[in-house]
Structure formats: C-alpha cells, structure tokens
Backbone as a ProteinNet text record, in pm:
[ID]
protein_1_A
[PRIMARY]
MGGPRARRWPPTFAVLKAAGAVGLALGLLGVRLLGIAAAVGLVQFFLCAVIRHVQTRVHHNMAFPGTFLALSVASLALALAR
[TERTIARY]
43.4	149.3	187.9	168.1	262.7	368.9	419.1	505	635.3	722.4	875.2	908.5	923.5	1009.6	956	846.9	753.5	786.5	799.6	849.3	974.3	1049.4	1189.7	1231.2	1135.4	1162.1	1137.3	1028.8	1006.6	1163.6	1245.6	1369.4	1442.6	1446.6	1571.2	1498.8	1352	1322.8	1352.7	1349.6	1371.8	1500.7	1629.3	1748.5	1787.3	1732.7	1744.6	1712.8	1574.7	1533.8	1606.2	1647.7	1726.7	1858.6	1914.8	2047.3	2018.9	1917.4	1900.4	1862.8	1796	1779.2	1922.7	2017.3	2140.4	2231.8	2227.4	2268	2221	2116.9	2077	2162.9	2146.8	2159.8	2318.2	2406.1	2537.8	2532.8	2458.9	2470.7	2461.2	2355.4	2323.9	2434.4	2534.1	2637.5	2763.8	2751.2	2881.5	2963.2	2889.7	2916.4	2820.8	2866.9	2787	2760.7	2842.1	2829.2	2763.1	2771.6	2712.3	2542.9	2515.5	2370.8	2322.7	2412.8	2333.1	2323.9	2419.4	2416.7	2287.2	2249.8	2105.8	2012	2036	1889.7	1846.9	1961	1913.9	1863.9	1942.3	1873.5	1739.9	1713.3	1566.2	1472	1503.6	1415.7	1408.1	1504.9	1484.2	1409.3	1421	1331.5	1206.8	1149.1	1010.3	955.8	1026.4	991.2	951.8	1032.1	999.8	867.9	849.4	745.4	602	629.1	498.2	451.2	576.1	529.5	495.4	537.3	494.5	351.4	305.7	166.3	72.5	134.4	31.1	21.4	113.2	154.2	21.2	39.9	-63.9	-183.9	-252	-344.5	-369.2	-271.1	-303.5	-316.2	-424.2	-446.2	-482.5	-532.6	-598.9	-510.5	-366.6	-270.8	-156.5	-192	-86.6	-13.1	-65	-29.1	91.5	88.7	236.5	335.7	379.7	470.4	529.6	387	390.3	442	398.4	454.4	596.4	636.1	784	864.6	824.8	895.6	907.5	796.8	806.2	905.1	885.3	1004.5	1162.2	1158.7	1296.7	1330.1	1269	1306.2	1338.9	1252.4	1280.8	1424.5	1498.6	1585.2	1686	1691.5	1759.2	1805.8	1682.6	1685.6	1765.5	1740.9	1796.4	1952.3	1987.5	2103.2	2218.9	2166.2	2237.6	2243.9	2125.3	2108.2	2241.9	2304.5	2388.3	2542.7
9172.2	9119	8976.3	8952.8	8813.3	8880.3	8786.2	8799.2	8695.5	8723.2	8633.9	8669.3	8813.1	8848.2	8772.6	8789	8738.9	8576.5	8510.3	8372.3	8341.6	8421.2	8408.6	8430.2	8484.7	8540.1	8380.8	8306.3	8203.8	8108	8077.2	8024.1	8117.3	8222.7	8318.2	8307.8	8304.2	8339.1	8214.6	8075.2	7953.3	7945.9	7971.1	7972.7	8049.8	8170.6	8294.5	8218.9	8168.5	8093.8	7970.8	7886.9	7782	7812.9	7906.1	7984.9	8052.9	8094.9	8128.1	8026.4	7901.6	7794.3	7711.6	7682.5	7643.6	7725.1	7859.3	7958.7	7966.4	7938.8	7932.7	7809.2	7678.3	7542.4	7559.8	7643.9	7620.5	7734.6	7796.8	7928.6	7822.2	7736.7	7621.3	7552.2	7503.1	7419.1	7488.1	7626	7674.8	7791.4	7815.9	7917.5	8063.9	8143.7	8209.6	8337.8	8398.1	8522.4	8444.3	8365.3	8301.5	8305.3	8227.7	8241.3	8354.4	8468	8597.1	8663.2	8652	8707.4	8636.4	8501.2	8440.8	8475.1	8500.9	8557.1	8707.2	8788	8916.8	8906.7	8833.5	8823.9	8744.4	8639.7	8622	8718.1	8783.4	8928.4	9010.6	9038.5	9151.7	9079.9	8957.1	8889.4	8893.5	8826.4	8807.6	8948.7	9093	9214.2	9269	9243.1	9297.3	9218.3	9085.1	8963.1	9054.8	9087.4	9146.8	9289.4	9373.5	9493.8	9473.3	9382.9	9338.6	9316.7	9253.9	9176.1	9314.6	9401.9	9498.2	9592.9	9645.4	9701.8	9665.4	9527.3	9452.3	9410	9469.1	9437.7	9266.4	9188.9	9048.1	9038.5	9060.1	9047.7	8881	8809	8668.1	8576.6	8594.3	8502.6	8598.4	8659.9	8759.2	8702.5	8571.1	8491.9	8406.8	8371.9	8308.9	8389.3	8476.1	8558.6	8645.4	8656.5	8731.8	8636.3	8493.6	8411.4	8376.1	8389.1	8366.5	8482.1	8581.3	8709.5	8739.3	8659.4	8692.6	8551.2	8465.2	8343.4	8368	8451.3	8499.5	8630.4	8689.3	8781.8	8696.1	8618.3	8535.6	8488.2	8402.8	8359.7	8446.9	8542.1	8682	8711.6	8730.8	8803.5	8648	8552.1	8448.6	8403.3	8443.4	8445.4	8559.9	8683.2	8798.9	8785.6	8694.5	8683.7	8609.5	8500.4	8396.5	8475.4
-2810.2	-2725.1	-2726	-2867.5	-2904.8	-2979.3	-3079.9	-3140.3	-3128.1	-3232	-3200.1	-3072.4	-3067.9	-2905.1	-2792.6	-2800.3	-2675.6	-2667.5	-2769	-2760.6	-2713	-2718.6	-2695.1	-2515.6	-2425.6	-2312.9	-2209.4	-2232.5	-2147.5	-2113.1	-2241	-2166.6	-2117.9	-2135.1	-2066.1	-1913.3	-1888.3	-1779	-1664.7	-1785.1	-1700.8	-1642.1	-1725.1	-1709.9	-1592.9	-1587.5	-1465.3	-1328.5	-1350	-1231.5	-1176.6	-1282.3	-1229.7	-1185.7	-1233.7	-1169	-1061.9	-998.7	-893.3	-782.6	-839.2	-732.4	-700.7	-817.6	-791.2	-708.8	-725.2	-652.9	-490.5	-467.8	-334.4	-274.6	-361.9	-311	-244.3	-346.4	-302	-216.7	-153.8	-79.7	64.5	66.2	183.6	203.7	82.2	119	149.9	168.8	210.5	122.4	30	-57.6	-47.7	71.2	111.3	49.7	-28.8	-112.7	-230.9	-289.9	-417.1	-382.5	-255.8	-228.9	-167.5	-132	-110.4	-257.1	-372.3	-483.5	-553.6	-535.5	-608	-507	-390.4	-355.2	-375.9	-381	-443.1	-596.4	-645.5	-814.1	-790.8	-704.7	-711.3	-667.9	-565.7	-518.5	-654.8	-699.5	-806.9	-939.8	-945	-1076.7	-1027.3	-917.9	-880.7	-846.7	-790.8	-789.4	-933.8	-1028.2	-1151.7	-1216.2	-1170.1	-1227.4	-1145.3	-1037.6	-995.1	-1029.4	-1058	-1122.3	-1258.7	-1320.2	-1473.1	-1461.7	-1341.4	-1333	-1326.8	-1243.7	-1208.5	-1347.7	-1408.7	-1510.4	-1633	-1625.5	-1738.6	-1685	-1566.6	-1501.8	-1509.5	-1496.2	-1479.9	-1327.8	-1265.1	-1143.8	-1082.5	-1157.2	-1145.7	-1082.8	-1154.4	-1100.2	-1017.1	-953.7	-880.6	-771.4	-714.7	-610.7	-584.1	-755.4	-786	-772.9	-855.7	-827.9	-681.7	-650.2	-507.5	-365	-401.5	-312	-332	-485.2	-487.2	-430.3	-445.5	-397.6	-268	-167.9	-11.9	18	-45.1	-36.8	-47.4	-161.6	-218.8	-104.3	-49.3	39	175.1	198.8	315.7	306.4	179.5	160.5	218.4	131.1	116.2	281	337.1	501.9	595.2	533.4	654.1	576.5	474.5	426.9	488	468.9	530.3	685.7	766.9	908.8	964.6	852.7	886.5	915.2
[MASK]
++++++++++++++++++++++++++++++++++++++++++++++++++++++++++++++++++++++++++++++++++

C-alpha cells in the first residue's frame, strides 16, 4: 500500500483541510456562502476518510475522522440555520 503515489497524498489532504478551515473562518466573518461551501467540502472530506478507514479495516483510530466528521456536520448545520 505504499509507493510514490501514496506519499503525494498527505500534502494534498493538508491543503484541502486548511482551505476548509479558512473557508469556515471567512464564513464566521460574514462570507456566508463561502462558509457553507467550506462546511460541505469538509463533510465530504471526512465522510470519505471514514469510508476509507472502514474499507481498509483500520478501526483503531476511527475516532479521529469520526469526530471531525461530526464537527463538520455540526458546523454545516449551524451555517445553514443562520
């Protein structure tokens, strides 16, 4: 499961998560649609992470993506309720 392709993904994931965090922050500062788009992106990101953990049977650290998924869903719900 290693190789050169596998080593290219972590920086990409870091950029995606950072973009989501910046988008959520901008959403809090008044750019509502960007905040909603960022929350949707983070929900999709962490949903994929949970699915991938289940597919590869890596259950020992499922709490991390599961918790972040729950927080992303909560931020999306709050952004939509505003």
